[in-house]
GUVEXBA-758130 format. One record per residue (C-alpha): residue in three letters; x, y, z. Coordinates in Angstrom, 1 decimal, padded with zeros to 4 digits, m for minus. Layout:
BEGIN
+------+--------+--------+--------+
| sevo |      X |      Y |      Z |
+------+--------+--------+--------+
|  ALA |      X |      Y |      Z |
...
+------+--------+--------+--------+
This chain:
BEGIN
+------+--------+--------+--------+
| sevo |      X |      Y |      Z |
+------+--------+--------+--------+
|  MET | m003.6 |  005.1 | m017.2 |
|  ILE | m003.6 |  002.1 | m015.2 |
|  SER | m007.4 |  000.4 | m013.0 |
|  VAL | m006.2 |  000.6 | m009.1 |
|  ARG | m008.5 | m001.6 | m007.7 |
|  LEU | m009.3 | m002.2 | m004.2 |
|  THR | m010.4 | m005.3 | m003.0 |
|  GLY | m013.8 | m004.7 |  000.5 |
|  GLU | m011.1 | m005.8 |  002.9 |
|  VAL | m009.0 | m003.3 |  001.7 |
|  LEU | m011.3 | m001.1 |  002.3 |
|  ASP | m012.5 | m001.8 |  005.8 |
|  TYR | m008.6 | m001.8 |  007.2 |
|  LEU | m007.8 |  001.6 |  005.2 |
|  LYS | m011.3 |  002.7 |  007.8 |
|  LYS | m009.6 |  002.4 |  010.8 |
|  LEU | m005.8 |  003.9 |  010.1 |
|  PRO | m004.8 |  007.4 |  011.7 |
|  PRO | m006.2 |  010.1 |  008.9 |
|  GLN | m002.0 |  010.4 |  008.2 |
|  PRO | m001.1 |  007.3 |  007.4 |
|  ARG | m005.2 |  006.8 |  006.0 |
|  HIS | m003.8 |  009.7 |  003.4 |
|  ALA | m000.2 |  008.6 |  002.9 |
|  ILE | m001.7 |  005.5 |  001.3 |
|  ARG | m004.7 |  006.9 | m001.0 |
|  VAL | m001.8 |  009.5 | m002.4 |
|  ALA |  000.7 |  006.1 | m003.1 |
|  ILE | m002.5 |  004.5 | m004.6 |
|  LYS | m004.1 |  007.5 | m006.7 |
|  GLU |  000.5 |  007.4 | m007.8 |
|  LEU | m000.7 |  004.3 | m008.9 |
|  GLY | m002.9 |  004.7 | m011.2 |
|  LYS | m000.9 |  007.7 | m012.8 |
|  GLU |  001.8 |  004.9 | m013.7 |
|  GLN |  003.7 |  007.5 | m011.2 |
|  GLY |  005.0 |  006.5 | m008.5 |
|  ASP |  006.9 |  003.0 | m006.5 |
|  ILE |  006.1 |  000.8 | m009.3 |
|  LYS |  008.9 | m001.7 | m011.2 |
|  PRO |  008.2 | m004.3 | m013.8 |
|  LEU |  007.4 | m007.7 | m013.2 |
|  THR |  011.0 | m009.7 | m013.9 |
|  GLU |  009.4 | m013.6 | m012.9 |
|  GLU |  006.1 | m014.7 | m014.1 |
|  LEU |  003.0 | m015.3 | m011.8 |
|  GLU |  002.5 | m018.0 | m010.5 |
+------+--------+--------+--------+
């Protein structure tokens, strides 16, 4: 399982969204924590 941490800015943004998109994003974030969803390995080094 992967640890996914959200910043306060992200949480504030999510609170401002309508219920349907907010729910979809929350589900997608939970999927990432389970290593499911649209996950791609990095192919280049980070700057």
